[in-house]
N, C-alpha and C positions, 0 to 999 in steps of 0.2 A: 322746087318746082321742076316738073319733067314735061318737056314738049315731045310728044310721040309723033314721029314723021314717017314711020314704016313699021310693019309688024315686028314686035320684039326689039325695037330700036328707038332711042330717044336722046334728047339733049337735056341733061340735068343742069340746073343752075342752083348753086348753094350760096347762101349768105348767112351771116350770124355774128354774134358777139363772143369774144373769148376773154379770159383773164389768165395771165401767166401765173402758174402755181409753183414754178421752180426756176432758178437761174443758176445753173451749174458752171463751174470754172472751165475755161477752154484750155487746150493743150497746144503744144508746138510753139510757133513764133508768138502766139497770143496768150501763152501760159499766164495764169493768174487773173485774167480778165473774165468777166461773165457775159453770157449772152442774154441781154435784157435785164429786167428787174422783176422780182416777185411782186404780184399785185398789179402789174401793168395791164390796162384794158386795151383790147384790140378788136378790130372789125375785119371779117374775112369775106372774100368773094371768090368763087371758083365755078368753072363751067367746062364742059367737055362732051363726051359721047358715052352712052350706056347701051348695053345689050343684055336682054334677059337671057339667062343661061338655062333655066328650067322653069316649070310651072309653080314652084313652091311659094312665092316667087323669089328667085335669086337673080342677081344681076352683076355684071362686071362693069365698073366705071373707069374711064380714063379721063382724068381731069387735070387742069392746071389753074392756078389762081394766085392770089396775093393776100397779104394782110397788112393793115396799117394801124398805127397807134392813134387812139382817139384823143 
């Protein structure tokens, strides 16, 4: 969803479902451990600010968010 509040400027809000497809091994002090598990289902949420950069339309988004395990 995009809330436009000024010409070429808006607030994007993103939500969705994800499924982890890879769990690689970490390095350094956590060597040998993995980041998550393949097949884990997650939900994400992010919001921020967006600016249209040309009429094509192309935009640049600056967002931050989180994801959680379902």
